[in-house]
mmJSON file of the N, C-alpha and C atoms, coordinates in Angstrom:
{"data_MODEL":{"atom_site":{
"group_PDB":["ATOM","ATOM","ATOM","ATOM","ATOM","ATOM","ATOM","ATOM","ATOM","ATOM","ATOM","ATOM","ATOM","ATOM","ATOM","ATOM","ATOM","ATOM","ATOM","ATOM","ATOM","ATOM","ATOM","ATOM","ATOM","ATOM","ATOM","ATOM","ATOM","ATOM","ATOM","ATOM","ATOM","ATOM","ATOM","ATOM","ATOM","ATOM","ATOM","ATOM","ATOM","ATOM","ATOM","ATOM","ATOM","ATOM","ATOM","ATOM","ATOM","ATOM","ATOM","ATOM","ATOM","ATOM","ATOM","ATOM","ATOM","ATOM","ATOM","ATOM","ATOM","ATOM","ATOM","ATOM","ATOM","ATOM","ATOM","ATOM","ATOM","ATOM","ATOM","ATOM","ATOM","ATOM","ATOM","ATOM","ATOM","ATOM","ATOM","ATOM","ATOM","ATOM","ATOM","ATOM","ATOM","ATOM","ATOM","ATOM","ATOM","ATOM","ATOM","ATOM","ATOM","ATOM","ATOM","ATOM","ATOM","ATOM","ATOM","ATOM","ATOM","ATOM","ATOM","ATOM","ATOM","ATOM","ATOM","ATOM","ATOM","ATOM","ATOM","ATOM","ATOM","ATOM","ATOM","ATOM","ATOM","ATOM","ATOM","ATOM","ATOM","ATOM","ATOM","ATOM","ATOM","ATOM","ATOM","ATOM","ATOM","ATOM","ATOM","ATOM","ATOM","ATOM","ATOM","ATOM","ATOM","ATOM","ATOM","ATOM","ATOM","ATOM","ATOM","ATOM","ATOM","ATOM","ATOM","ATOM","ATOM","ATOM","ATOM","ATOM","ATOM","ATOM","ATOM","ATOM","ATOM","ATOM","ATOM","ATOM","ATOM","ATOM","ATOM","ATOM","ATOM","ATOM","ATOM","ATOM","ATOM","ATOM","ATOM","ATOM","ATOM","ATOM","ATOM","ATOM","ATOM","ATOM","ATOM","ATOM","ATOM","ATOM","ATOM","ATOM","ATOM","ATOM","ATOM","ATOM","ATOM","ATOM","ATOM","ATOM","ATOM","ATOM","ATOM","ATOM","ATOM","ATOM","ATOM","ATOM","ATOM","ATOM","ATOM","ATOM","ATOM","ATOM","ATOM","ATOM","ATOM","ATOM","ATOM","ATOM","ATOM","ATOM","ATOM","ATOM","ATOM","ATOM","ATOM","ATOM","ATOM","ATOM","ATOM","ATOM","ATOM","ATOM","ATOM","ATOM","ATOM","ATOM","ATOM","ATOM","ATOM","ATOM","ATOM","ATOM","ATOM","ATOM","ATOM","ATOM","ATOM","ATOM","ATOM","ATOM","ATOM","ATOM"],
"id":[1,2,3,4,5,6,7,8,9,10,11,12,13,14,15,16,17,18,19,20,21,22,23,24,25,26,27,28,29,30,31,32,33,34,35,36,37,38,39,40,41,42,43,44,45,46,47,48,49,50,51,52,53,54,55,56,57,58,59,60,61,62,63,64,65,66,67,68,69,70,71,72,73,74,75,76,77,78,79,80,81,82,83,84,85,86,87,88,89,90,91,92,93,94,95,96,97,98,99,100,101,102,103,104,105,106,107,108,109,110,111,112,113,114,115,116,117,118,119,120,121,122,123,124,125,126,127,128,129,130,131,132,133,134,135,136,137,138,139,140,141,142,143,144,145,146,147,148,149,150,151,152,153,154,155,156,157,158,159,160,161,162,163,164,165,166,167,168,169,170,171,172,173,174,175,176,177,178,179,180,181,182,183,184,185,186,187,188,189,190,191,192,193,194,195,196,197,198,199,200,201,202,203,204,205,206,207,208,209,210,211,212,213,214,215,216,217,218,219,220,221,222,223,224,225,226,227,228,229,230,231,232,233,234,235,236,237,238,239,240,241,242,243,244,245,246],
"type_symbol":["N","C","C","N","C","C","N","C","C","N","C","C","N","C","C","N","C","C","N","C","C","N","C","C","N","C","C","N","C","C","N","C","C","N","C","C","N","C","C","N","C","C","N","C","C","N","C","C","N","C","C","N","C","C","N","C","C","N","C","C","N","C","C","N","C","C","N","C","C","N","C","C","N","C","C","N","C","C","N","C","C","N","C","C","N","C","C","N","C","C","N","C","C","N","C","C","N","C","C","N","C","C","N","C","C","N","C","C","N","C","C","N","C","C","N","C","C","N","C","C","N","C","C","N","C","C","N","C","C","N","C","C","N","C","C","N","C","C","N","C","C","N","C","C","N","C","C","N","C","C","N","C","C","N","C","C","N","C","C","N","C","C","N","C","C","N","C","C","N","C","C","N","C","C","N","C","C","N","C","C","N","C","C","N","C","C","N","C","C","N","C","C","N","C","C","N","C","C","N","C","C","N","C","C","N","C","C","N","C","C","N","C","C","N","C","C","N","C","C","N","C","C","N","C","C","N","C","C","N","C","C","N","C","C","N","C","C","N","C","C","N","C","C","N","C","C"],
"label_atom_id":["N","CA","C","N","CA","C","N","CA","C","N","CA","C","N","CA","C","N","CA","C","N","CA","C","N","CA","C","N","CA","C","N","CA","C","N","CA","C","N","CA","C","N","CA","C","N","CA","C","N","CA","C","N","CA","C","N","CA","C","N","CA","C","N","CA","C","N","CA","C","N","CA","C","N","CA","C","N","CA","C","N","CA","C","N","CA","C","N","CA","C","N","CA","C","N","CA","C","N","CA","C","N","CA","C","N","CA","C","N","CA","C","N","CA","C","N","CA","C","N","CA","C","N","CA","C","N","CA","C","N","CA","C","N","CA","C","N","CA","C","N","CA","C","N","CA","C","N","CA","C","N","CA","C","N","CA","C","N","CA","C","N","CA","C","N","CA","C","N","CA","C","N","CA","C","N","CA","C","N","CA","C","N","CA","C","N","CA","C","N","CA","C","N","CA","C","N","CA","C","N","CA","C","N","CA","C","N","CA","C","N","CA","C","N","CA","C","N","CA","C","N","CA","C","N","CA","C","N","CA","C","N","CA","C","N","CA","C","N","CA","C","N","CA","C","N","CA","C","N","CA","C","N","CA","C","N","CA","C","N","CA","C","N","CA","C","N","CA","C","N","CA","C","N","CA","C","N","CA","C","N","CA","C","N","CA","C"],
"label_alt_id":[null,null,null,null,null,null,null,null,null,null,null,null,null,null,null,null,null,null,null,null,null,null,null,null,null,null,null,null,null,null,null,null,null,null,null,null,null,null,null,null,null,null,null,null,null,null,null,null,null,null,null,null,null,null,null,null,null,null,null,null,null,null,null,null,null,null,null,null,null,null,null,null,null,null,null,null,null,null,null,null,null,null,null,null,null,null,null,null,null,null,null,null,null,null,null,null,null,null,null,null,null,null,null,null,null,null,null,null,null,null,null,null,null,null,null,null,null,null,null,null,null,null,null,null,null,null,null,null,null,null,null,null,null,null,null,null,null,null,null,null,null,null,null,null,null,null,null,null,null,null,null,null,null,null,null,null,null,null,null,null,null,null,null,null,null,null,null,null,null,null,null,null,null,null,null,null,null,null,null,null,null,null,null,null,null,null,null,null,null,null,null,null,null,null,null,null,null,null,null,null,null,null,null,null,null,null,null,null,null,null,null,null,null,null,null,null,null,null,null,null,null,null,null,null,null,null,null,null,null,null,null,null,null,null,null,null,null,null,null,null,null,null,null,null,null,null],
"label_comp_id":["MET","MET","MET","ASN","ASN","ASN","MET","MET","MET","VAL","VAL","VAL","LYS","LYS","LYS","VAL","VAL","VAL","ARG","ARG","ARG","ALA","ALA","ALA","VAL","VAL","VAL","LEU","LEU","LEU","SER","SER","SER","THR","THR","THR","VAL","VAL","VAL","LEU","LEU","LEU","LEU","LEU","LEU","ALA","ALA","ALA","VAL","VAL","VAL","PHE","PHE","PHE","ILE","ILE","ILE","GLY","GLY","GLY","VAL","VAL","VAL","LEU","LEU","LEU","PHE","PHE","PHE","VAL","VAL","VAL","THR","THR","THR","ILE","ILE","ILE","GLY","GLY","GLY","VAL","VAL","VAL","LEU","LEU","LEU","TYR","TYR","TYR","THR","THR","THR","THR","THR","THR","LYS","LYS","LYS","THR","THR","THR","GLY","GLY","GLY","HIS","HIS","HIS","PRO","PRO","PRO","PHE","PHE","PHE","PHE","PHE","PHE","GLY","GLY","GLY","MET","MET","MET","THR","THR","THR","LYS","LYS","LYS","PRO","PRO","PRO","GLN","GLN","GLN","LEU","LEU","LEU","PHE","PHE","PHE","LYS","LYS","LYS","VAL","VAL","VAL","ARG","ARG","ARG","ASN","ASN","ASN","ILE","ILE","ILE","LEU","LEU","LEU","GLY","GLY","GLY","PRO","PRO","PRO","LEU","LEU","LEU","MET","MET","MET","ASN","ASN","ASN","ALA","ALA","ALA","LEU","LEU","LEU","ILE","ILE","ILE","ILE","ILE","ILE","VAL","VAL","VAL","HIS","HIS","HIS","LEU","LEU","LEU","ALA","ALA","ALA","ILE","ILE","ILE","ASN","ASN","ASN","TRP","TRP","TRP","GLY","GLY","GLY","MET","MET","MET","TYR","TYR","TYR","LYS","LYS","LYS","ARG","ARG","ARG","GLU","GLU","GLU","LEU","LEU","LEU","LYS","LYS","LYS","VAL","VAL","VAL","LEU","LEU","LEU","LEU","LEU","LEU","ARG","ARG","ARG","LYS","LYS","LYS"],
"label_asym_id":["A","A","A","A","A","A","A","A","A","A","A","A","A","A","A","A","A","A","A","A","A","A","A","A","A","A","A","A","A","A","A","A","A","A","A","A","A","A","A","A","A","A","A","A","A","A","A","A","A","A","A","A","A","A","A","A","A","A","A","A","A","A","A","A","A","A","A","A","A","A","A","A","A","A","A","A","A","A","A","A","A","A","A","A","A","A","A","A","A","A","A","A","A","A","A","A","A","A","A","A","A","A","A","A","A","A","A","A","A","A","A","A","A","A","A","A","A","A","A","A","A","A","A","A","A","A","A","A","A","A","A","A","A","A","A","A","A","A","A","A","A","A","A","A","A","A","A","A","A","A","A","A","A","A","A","A","A","A","A","A","A","A","A","A","A","A","A","A","A","A","A","A","A","A","A","A","A","A","A","A","A","A","A","A","A","A","A","A","A","A","A","A","A","A","A","A","A","A","A","A","A","A","A","A","A","A","A","A","A","A","A","A","A","A","A","A","A","A","A","A","A","A","A","A","A","A","A","A","A","A","A","A","A","A","A","A","A","A","A","A","A","A","A","A","A","A"],
"label_entity_id":["1","1","1","1","1","1","1","1","1","1","1","1","1","1","1","1","1","1","1","1","1","1","1","1","1","1","1","1","1","1","1","1","1","1","1","1","1","1","1","1","1","1","1","1","1","1","1","1","1","1","1","1","1","1","1","1","1","1","1","1","1","1","1","1","1","1","1","1","1","1","1","1","1","1","1","1","1","1","1","1","1","1","1","1","1","1","1","1","1","1","1","1","1","1","1","1","1","1","1","1","1","1","1","1","1","1","1","1","1","1","1","1","1","1","1","1","1","1","1","1","1","1","1","1","1","1","1","1","1","1","1","1","1","1","1","1","1","1","1","1","1","1","1","1","1","1","1","1","1","1","1","1","1","1","1","1","1","1","1","1","1","1","1","1","1","1","1","1","1","1","1","1","1","1","1","1","1","1","1","1","1","1","1","1","1","1","1","1","1","1","1","1","1","1","1","1","1","1","1","1","1","1","1","1","1","1","1","1","1","1","1","1","1","1","1","1","1","1","1","1","1","1","1","1","1","1","1","1","1","1","1","1","1","1","1","1","1","1","1","1","1","1","1","1","1","1"],
"label_seq_id":[1,1,1,2,2,2,3,3,3,4,4,4,5,5,5,6,6,6,7,7,7,8,8,8,9,9,9,10,10,10,11,11,11,12,12,12,13,13,13,14,14,14,15,15,15,16,16,16,17,17,17,18,18,18,19,19,19,20,20,20,21,21,21,22,22,22,23,23,23,24,24,24,25,25,25,26,26,26,27,27,27,28,28,28,29,29,29,30,30,30,31,31,31,32,32,32,33,33,33,34,34,34,35,35,35,36,36,36,37,37,37,38,38,38,39,39,39,40,40,40,41,41,41,42,42,42,43,43,43,44,44,44,45,45,45,46,46,46,47,47,47,48,48,48,49,49,49,50,50,50,51,51,51,52,52,52,53,53,53,54,54,54,55,55,55,56,56,56,57,57,57,58,58,58,59,59,59,60,60,60,61,61,61,62,62,62,63,63,63,64,64,64,65,65,65,66,66,66,67,67,67,68,68,68,69,69,69,70,70,70,71,71,71,72,72,72,73,73,73,74,74,74,75,75,75,76,76,76,77,77,77,78,78,78,79,79,79,80,80,80,81,81,81,82,82,82],
"pdbx_PDB_ins_code":[null,null,null,null,null,null,null,null,null,null,null,null,null,null,null,null,null,null,null,null,null,null,null,null,null,null,null,null,null,null,null,null,null,null,null,null,null,null,null,null,null,null,null,null,null,null,null,null,null,null,null,null,null,null,null,null,null,null,null,null,null,null,null,null,null,null,null,null,null,null,null,null,null,null,null,null,null,null,null,null,null,null,null,null,null,null,null,null,null,null,null,null,null,null,null,null,null,null,null,null,null,null,null,null,null,null,null,null,null,null,null,null,null,null,null,null,null,null,null,null,null,null,null,null,null,null,null,null,null,null,null,null,null,null,null,null,null,null,null,null,null,null,null,null,null,null,null,null,null,null,null,null,null,null,null,null,null,null,null,null,null,null,null,null,null,null,null,null,null,null,null,null,null,null,null,null,null,null,null,null,null,null,null,null,null,null,null,null,null,null,null,null,null,null,null,null,null,null,null,null,null,null,null,null,null,null,null,null,null,null,null,null,null,null,null,null,null,null,null,null,null,null,null,null,null,null,null,null,null,null,null,null,null,null,null,null,null,null,null,null,null,null,null,null,null,null],
"Cartn_x":[73.284,74.693,74.088,74.936,74.411,75.291,75.234,75.759,77.625,77.47,79.573,80.173,79.234,79.911,80.545,79.09,79.231,80.178,79.897,81.644,82.378,82.987,83.981,85.08,83.658,83.74,84.374,83.668,83.37,84.671,85.478,87.052,87.471,88.144,88.681,88.727,87.829,87.509,88.812,87.595,88.442,89.923,90.433,92.677,92.633,91.748,93.011,92.528,91.612,91.768,93.113,92.931,93.663,94.888,95.209,96.864,97.23,95.977,95.931,96.503,96.226,95.702,97.578,97.92,99.312,100.88,99.896,100.657,101.172,99.732,99.701,100.21,100.117,100.829,101.998,102.993,104.517,104.778,104.409,104.026,104.283,103.058,103.391,104.391,105.326,105.319,107.392,106.713,108.374,108.203,107.101,107.866,107.543,107.611,107.177,108.899,109.597,110.878,111.769,112.173,112.615,112.457,110.913,111.042,111.182,111.15,110.888,109.753,109.599,108.4,108.003,107.152,107.083,106.542,107.138,107.011,106.332,106.754,105.886,105.112,104.479,103.561,104.245,103.416,103.617,103.003,103.284,103.056,100.441,100.954,99.903,98.597,99.335,98.554,98.708,99.456,98.415,97.619,97.526,96.48,95.218,95.315,94.255,93.419,94.709,94.483,93.91,94.109,93.791,93.306,92.413,91.033,89.523,89.981,89.105,89.633,90.584,90.706,90.125,90.786,89.968,88.808,87.948,86.071,85.74,86.518,85.604,85.682,87.757,87.615,87.015,86.474,85.696,84.635,83.734,82.743,82.497,83.59,83.785,83.772,83.88,84.41,82.895,82.451,81.112,79.992,80.049,79.264,79.73,80.468,81.147,80.953,81.337,80.326,79.841,78.402,76.631,76.895,77.459,76.883,77.818,78.63,79.281,78.755,77.904,77.466,77.583,76.271,75.906,76.528,78.253,79.094,79.493,80.351,80.83,80.335,79.245,78.25,78.749,78.383,79.184,80.521,81.0,82.549,82.891,81.967,82.564,82.062,81.382,80.116,81.065,82.458,83.189,84.024,84.822,85.849,86.16,84.4,83.876,83.376,83.537,82.805,84.318,83.31,84.316,84.385],
"Cartn_y":[96.534,96.453,98.029,99.089,100.651,100.805,102.615,103.63,103.527,103.925,103.849,102.026,100.764,99.786,99.675,100.472,100.436,101.751,101.96,103.696,102.804,101.932,101.312,100.574,99.475,98.381,98.8,100.025,100.749,101.475,102.075,102.645,101.581,100.788,99.524,99.101,98.515,98.193,99.063,100.642,101.57,101.794,101.42,101.888,100.372,99.339,97.707,98.396,98.6,98.781,100.283,101.133,101.909,101.639,100.643,100.259,99.742,98.846,97.926,98.339,99.555,100.746,101.168,101.587,101.957,101.195,99.777,98.754,98.387,98.641,98.519,98.964,100.776,102.388,101.56,101.596,101.804,100.648,99.651,97.509,99.023,99.896,99.76,100.737,101.73,102.417,101.737,100.616,99.978,99.31,98.759,97.995,98.563,99.283,100.61,101.421,101.889,101.947,100.831,99.606,98.586,97.226,97.359,96.16,94.738,95.005,93.708,93.795,91.921,92.248,93.012,92.742,93.241,92.96,91.857,90.323,89.565,89.83,88.338,88.385,89.46,90.848,91.023,90.912,91.59,93.201,94.055,95.149,95.11,93.753,93.638,92.901,92.46,92.344,92.613,93.481,95.335,96.055,96.142,97.104,96.259,94.85,93.957,94.959,94.852,94.745,95.939,96.419,98.294,99.111,97.598,98.207,97.672,96.759,95.994,97.303,97.452,98.032,99.243,100.305,101.8,101.498,100.788,101.759,100.4,100.088,99.456,100.424,101.29,102.157,103.767,103.42,105.273,105.286,103.403,103.199,103.467,103.07,103.139,103.787,105.336,106.729,107.423,106.762,107.392,107.545,105.271,105.109,106.32,106.492,106.767,108.21,109.103,110.342,110.206,109.76,109.658,108.942,108.225,107.779,109.611,109.978,111.107,112.311,112.662,113.648,114.648,114.375,115.347,115.748,114.71,115.32,116.514,115.428,116.691,117.962,119.006,119.578,120.077,119.628,120.464,121.5,120.058,120.037,121.726,121.772,123.04,123.82,123.84,125.562,125.78,124.787,124.973,125.81,125.25,126.211,126.928,127.782,128.003,129.86,129.153,130.339,131.79,132.61,133.744,133.945],
"Cartn_z":[118.983,119.054,118.999,120.473,120.494,119.072,119.317,118.818,118.678,119.85,120.213,119.953,119.822,119.467,118.178,116.973,115.677,115.252,115.203,115.639,115.911,116.375,117.411,116.39,115.419,115.048,113.69,113.143,111.677,111.918,113.052,112.652,113.051,113.313,113.502,111.784,111.26,109.772,109.129,109.101,108.065,108.514,109.647,109.796,109.297,109.762,108.839,107.37,106.98,105.361,104.546,105.356,105.345,105.773,106.256,106.155,104.721,104.791,103.363,102.209,102.158,101.002,101.08,102.63,102.338,102.225,102.582,101.98,100.75,100.356,98.574,97.487,98.968,97.651,98.206,98.962,98.768,98.247,97.952,97.036,95.297,95.038,94.024,93.293,94.468,94.173,94.389,94.686,95.119,93.556,93.024,92.258,90.774,90.644,89.412,89.637,90.997,90.878,90.706,91.498,91.042,90.026,89.607,88.742,89.473,90.549,91.124,91.907,92.852,92.888,95.142,94.941,96.445,97.36,98.511,99.398,98.132,96.806,96.572,95.35,95.108,95.189,93.277,92.289,90.906,91.313,90.268,90.043,90.062,88.791,88.622,90.022,90.386,91.542,92.539,92.423,93.421,93.264,91.703,91.459,91.413,91.461,91.782,93.275,94.457,95.741,95.401,94.828,95.214,95.143,93.566,92.942,93.821,94.982,96.103,97.148,97.577,99.41,98.315,97.258,97.603,97.402,96.482,96.244,98.172,98.397,100.104,100.964,100.873,101.757,101.166,99.845,99.399,100.632,100.475,100.487,102.613,103.35,104.253,105.082,104.371,104.884,104.527,103.066,103.81,104.772,104.751,106.021,107.211,107.778,109.033,108.827,107.648,108.164,107.448,107.595,108.17,109.385,109.659,111.324,111.775,111.718,112.838,112.02,111.445,110.918,111.268,112.538,113.597,114.785,114.939,115.989,114.828,113.607,112.465,112.967,112.263,112.924,113.23,114.617,115.772,116.511,115.439,115.259,114.791,113.406,112.609,113.28,114.116,114.486,115.751,116.639,117.274,116.184,115.2,114.776,114.226,112.944,113.215,113.637,115.325,115.795,116.873,115.94,116.019,117.678],
"occupancy":[1.0,1.0,1.0,1.0,1.0,1.0,1.0,1.0,1.0,1.0,1.0,1.0,1.0,1.0,1.0,1.0,1.0,1.0,1.0,1.0,1.0,1.0,1.0,1.0,1.0,1.0,1.0,1.0,1.0,1.0,1.0,1.0,1.0,1.0,1.0,1.0,1.0,1.0,1.0,1.0,1.0,1.0,1.0,1.0,1.0,1.0,1.0,1.0,1.0,1.0,1.0,1.0,1.0,1.0,1.0,1.0,1.0,1.0,1.0,1.0,1.0,1.0,1.0,1.0,1.0,1.0,1.0,1.0,1.0,1.0,1.0,1.0,1.0,1.0,1.0,1.0,1.0,1.0,1.0,1.0,1.0,1.0,1.0,1.0,1.0,1.0,1.0,1.0,1.0,1.0,1.0,1.0,1.0,1.0,1.0,1.0,1.0,1.0,1.0,1.0,1.0,1.0,1.0,1.0,1.0,1.0,1.0,1.0,1.0,1.0,1.0,1.0,1.0,1.0,1.0,1.0,1.0,1.0,1.0,1.0,1.0,1.0,1.0,1.0,1.0,1.0,1.0,1.0,1.0,1.0,1.0,1.0,1.0,1.0,1.0,1.0,1.0,1.0,1.0,1.0,1.0,1.0,1.0,1.0,1.0,1.0,1.0,1.0,1.0,1.0,1.0,1.0,1.0,1.0,1.0,1.0,1.0,1.0,1.0,1.0,1.0,1.0,1.0,1.0,1.0,1.0,1.0,1.0,1.0,1.0,1.0,1.0,1.0,1.0,1.0,1.0,1.0,1.0,1.0,1.0,1.0,1.0,1.0,1.0,1.0,1.0,1.0,1.0,1.0,1.0,1.0,1.0,1.0,1.0,1.0,1.0,1.0,1.0,1.0,1.0,1.0,1.0,1.0,1.0,1.0,1.0,1.0,1.0,1.0,1.0,1.0,1.0,1.0,1.0,1.0,1.0,1.0,1.0,1.0,1.0,1.0,1.0,1.0,1.0,1.0,1.0,1.0,1.0,1.0,1.0,1.0,1.0,1.0,1.0,1.0,1.0,1.0,1.0,1.0,1.0,1.0,1.0,1.0,1.0,1.0,1.0],
"B_iso_or_equiv":[0.0,0.0,0.0,0.0,0.0,0.0,0.0,0.0,0.0,0.0,0.0,0.0,0.0,0.0,0.0,0.0,0.0,0.0,0.0,0.0,0.0,0.0,0.0,0.0,0.0,0.0,0.0,0.0,0.0,0.0,0.0,0.0,0.0,0.0,0.0,0.0,0.0,0.0,0.0,0.0,0.0,0.0,0.0,0.0,0.0,0.0,0.0,0.0,0.0,0.0,0.0,0.0,0.0,0.0,0.0,0.0,0.0,0.0,0.0,0.0,0.0,0.0,0.0,0.0,0.0,0.0,0.0,0.0,0.0,0.0,0.0,0.0,0.0,0.0,0.0,0.0,0.0,0.0,0.0,0.0,0.0,0.0,0.0,0.0,0.0,0.0,0.0,0.0,0.0,0.0,0.0,0.0,0.0,0.0,0.0,0.0,0.0,0.0,0.0,0.0,0.0,0.0,0.0,0.0,0.0,0.0,0.0,0.0,0.0,0.0,0.0,0.0,0.0,0.0,0.0,0.0,0.0,0.0,0.0,0.0,0.0,0.0,0.0,0.0,0.0,0.0,0.0,0.0,0.0,0.0,0.0,0.0,0.0,0.0,0.0,0.0,0.0,0.0,0.0,0.0,0.0,0.0,0.0,0.0,0.0,0.0,0.0,0.0,0.0,0.0,0.0,0.0,0.0,0.0,0.0,0.0,0.0,0.0,0.0,0.0,0.0,0.0,0.0,0.0,0.0,0.0,0.0,0.0,0.0,0.0,0.0,0.0,0.0,0.0,0.0,0.0,0.0,0.0,0.0,0.0,0.0,0.0,0.0,0.0,0.0,0.0,0.0,0.0,0.0,0.0,0.0,0.0,0.0,0.0,0.0,0.0,0.0,0.0,0.0,0.0,0.0,0.0,0.0,0.0,0.0,0.0,0.0,0.0,0.0,0.0,0.0,0.0,0.0,0.0,0.0,0.0,0.0,0.0,0.0,0.0,0.0,0.0,0.0,0.0,0.0,0.0,0.0,0.0,0.0,0.0,0.0,0.0,0.0,0.0,0.0,0.0,0.0,0.0,0.0,0.0,0.0,0.0,0.0,0.0,0.0,0.0],
"pdbx_formal_charge":[null,null,null,null,null,null,null,null,null,null,null,null,null,null,null,null,null,null,null,null,null,null,null,null,null,null,null,null,null,null,null,null,null,null,null,null,null,null,null,null,null,null,null,null,null,null,null,null,null,null,null,null,null,null,null,null,null,null,null,null,null,null,null,null,null,null,null,null,null,null,null,null,null,null,null,null,null,null,null,null,null,null,null,null,null,null,null,null,null,null,null,null,null,null,null,null,null,null,null,null,null,null,null,null,null,null,null,null,null,null,null,null,null,null,null,null,null,null,null,null,null,null,null,null,null,null,null,null,null,null,null,null,null,null,null,null,null,null,null,null,null,null,null,null,null,null,null,null,null,null,null,null,null,null,null,null,null,null,null,null,null,null,null,null,null,null,null,null,null,null,null,null,null,null,null,null,null,null,null,null,null,null,null,null,null,null,null,null,null,null,null,null,null,null,null,null,null,null,null,null,null,null,null,null,null,null,null,null,null,null,null,null,null,null,null,null,null,null,null,null,null,null,null,null,null,null,null,null,null,null,null,null,null,null,null,null,null,null,null,null,null,null,null,null,null,null],
"auth_seq_id":[1,1,1,2,2,2,3,3,3,4,4,4,5,5,5,6,6,6,7,7,7,8,8,8,9,9,9,10,10,10,11,11,11,12,12,12,13,13,13,14,14,14,15,15,15,16,16,16,17,17,17,18,18,18,19,19,19,20,20,20,21,21,21,22,22,22,23,23,23,24,24,24,25,25,25,26,26,26,27,27,27,28,28,28,29,29,29,30,30,30,31,31,31,32,32,32,33,33,33,34,34,34,35,35,35,36,36,36,37,37,37,38,38,38,39,39,39,40,40,40,41,41,41,42,42,42,43,43,43,44,44,44,45,45,45,46,46,46,47,47,47,48,48,48,49,49,49,50,50,50,51,51,51,52,52,52,53,53,53,54,54,54,55,55,55,56,56,56,57,57,57,58,58,58,59,59,59,60,60,60,61,61,61,62,62,62,63,63,63,64,64,64,65,65,65,66,66,66,67,67,67,68,68,68,69,69,69,70,70,70,71,71,71,72,72,72,73,73,73,74,74,74,75,75,75,76,76,76,77,77,77,78,78,78,79,79,79,80,80,80,81,81,81,82,82,82],
"auth_comp_id":["MET","MET","MET","ASN","ASN","ASN","MET","MET","MET","VAL","VAL","VAL","LYS","LYS","LYS","VAL","VAL","VAL","ARG","ARG","ARG","ALA","ALA","ALA","VAL","VAL","VAL","LEU","LEU","LEU","SER","SER","SER","THR","THR","THR","VAL","VAL","VAL","LEU","LEU","LEU","LEU","LEU","LEU","ALA","ALA","ALA","VAL","VAL","VAL","PHE","PHE","PHE","ILE","ILE","ILE","GLY","GLY","GLY","VAL","VAL","VAL","LEU","LEU","LEU","PHE","PHE","PHE","VAL","VAL","VAL","THR","THR","THR","ILE","ILE","ILE","GLY","GLY","GLY","VAL","VAL","VAL","LEU","LEU","LEU","TYR","TYR","TYR","THR","THR","THR","THR","THR","THR","LYS","LYS","LYS","THR","THR","THR","GLY","GLY","GLY","HIS","HIS","HIS","PRO","PRO","PRO","PHE","PHE","PHE","PHE","PHE","PHE","GLY","GLY","GLY","MET","MET","MET","THR","THR","THR","LYS","LYS","LYS","PRO","PRO","PRO","GLN","GLN","GLN","LEU","LEU","LEU","PHE","PHE","PHE","LYS","LYS","LYS","VAL","VAL","VAL","ARG","ARG","ARG","ASN","ASN","ASN","ILE","ILE","ILE","LEU","LEU","LEU","GLY","GLY","GLY","PRO","PRO","PRO","LEU","LEU","LEU","MET","MET","MET","ASN","ASN","ASN","ALA","ALA","ALA","LEU","LEU","LEU","ILE","ILE","ILE","ILE","ILE","ILE","VAL","VAL","VAL","HIS","HIS","HIS","LEU","LEU","LEU","ALA","ALA","ALA","ILE","ILE","ILE","ASN","ASN","ASN","TRP","TRP","TRP","GLY","GLY","GLY","MET","MET","MET","TYR","TYR","TYR","LYS","LYS","LYS","ARG","ARG","ARG","GLU","GLU","GLU","LEU","LEU","LEU","LYS","LYS","LYS","VAL","VAL","VAL","LEU","LEU","LEU","LEU","LEU","LEU","ARG","ARG","ARG","LYS","LYS","LYS"],
"auth_asym_id":["A","A","A","A","A","A","A","A","A","A","A","A","A","A","A","A","A","A","A","A","A","A","A","A","A","A","A","A","A","A","A","A","A","A","A","A","A","A","A","A","A","A","A","A","A","A","A","A","A","A","A","A","A","A","A","A","A","A","A","A","A","A","A","A","A","A","A","A","A","A","A","A","A","A","A","A","A","A","A","A","A","A","A","A","A","A","A","A","A","A","A","A","A","A","A","A","A","A","A","A","A","A","A","A","A","A","A","A","A","A","A","A","A","A","A","A","A","A","A","A","A","A","A","A","A","A","A","A","A","A","A","A","A","A","A","A","A","A","A","A","A","A","A","A","A","A","A","A","A","A","A","A","A","A","A","A","A","A","A","A","A","A","A","A","A","A","A","A","A","A","A","A","A","A","A","A","A","A","A","A","A","A","A","A","A","A","A","A","A","A","A","A","A","A","A","A","A","A","A","A","A","A","A","A","A","A","A","A","A","A","A","A","A","A","A","A","A","A","A","A","A","A","A","A","A","A","A","A","A","A","A","A","A","A","A","A","A","A","A","A","A","A","A","A","A","A"],
"auth_atom_id":["N","CA","C","N","CA","C","N","CA","C","N","CA","C","N","CA","C","N","CA","C","N","CA","C","N","CA","C","N","CA","C","N","CA","C","N","CA","C","N","CA","C","N","CA","C","N","CA","C","N","CA","C","N","CA","C","N","CA","C","N","CA","C","N","CA","C","N","CA","C","N","CA","C","N","CA","C","N","CA","C","N","CA","C","N","CA","C","N","CA","C","N","CA","C","N","CA","C","N","CA","C","N","CA","C","N","CA","C","N","CA","C","N","CA","C","N","CA","C","N","CA","C","N","CA","C","N","CA","C","N","CA","C","N","CA","C","N","CA","C","N","CA","C","N","CA","C","N","CA","C","N","CA","C","N","CA","C","N","CA","C","N","CA","C","N","CA","C","N","CA","C","N","CA","C","N","CA","C","N","CA","C","N","CA","C","N","CA","C","N","CA","C","N","CA","C","N","CA","C","N","CA","C","N","CA","C","N","CA","C","N","CA","C","N","CA","C","N","CA","C","N","CA","C","N","CA","C","N","CA","C","N","CA","C","N","CA","C","N","CA","C","N","CA","C","N","CA","C","N","CA","C","N","CA","C","N","CA","C","N","CA","C","N","CA","C","N","CA","C","N","CA","C","N","CA","C","N","CA","C","N","CA","C","N","CA","C"],
"pdbx_PDB_model_num":[1,1,1,1,1,1,1,1,1,1,1,1,1,1,1,1,1,1,1,1,1,1,1,1,1,1,1,1,1,1,1,1,1,1,1,1,1,1,1,1,1,1,1,1,1,1,1,1,1,1,1,1,1,1,1,1,1,1,1,1,1,1,1,1,1,1,1,1,1,1,1,1,1,1,1,1,1,1,1,1,1,1,1,1,1,1,1,1,1,1,1,1,1,1,1,1,1,1,1,1,1,1,1,1,1,1,1,1,1,1,1,1,1,1,1,1,1,1,1,1,1,1,1,1,1,1,1,1,1,1,1,1,1,1,1,1,1,1,1,1,1,1,1,1,1,1,1,1,1,1,1,1,1,1,1,1,1,1,1,1,1,1,1,1,1,1,1,1,1,1,1,1,1,1,1,1,1,1,1,1,1,1,1,1,1,1,1,1,1,1,1,1,1,1,1,1,1,1,1,1,1,1,1,1,1,1,1,1,1,1,1,1,1,1,1,1,1,1,1,1,1,1,1,1,1,1,1,1,1,1,1,1,1,1,1,1,1,1,1,1,1,1,1,1,1,1]
}}}
């Protein structure tokens, strides 16, 4: 598998996990304010999902930065050029 495909797969998985984290965050806020379940999930259930998705997203971000580190350094040079 070439690097472009690896980056595409990683970015897609990272986006999917981000959407999951966003959904859980909205759910936690909703259940905290109203006390009602969010799509059938109670606050403790949402926290369990968050405890899985949060570290997974952190790991994916680290891998994403590691794979794209060279590109990131080049972008910083362009950004910080006088």
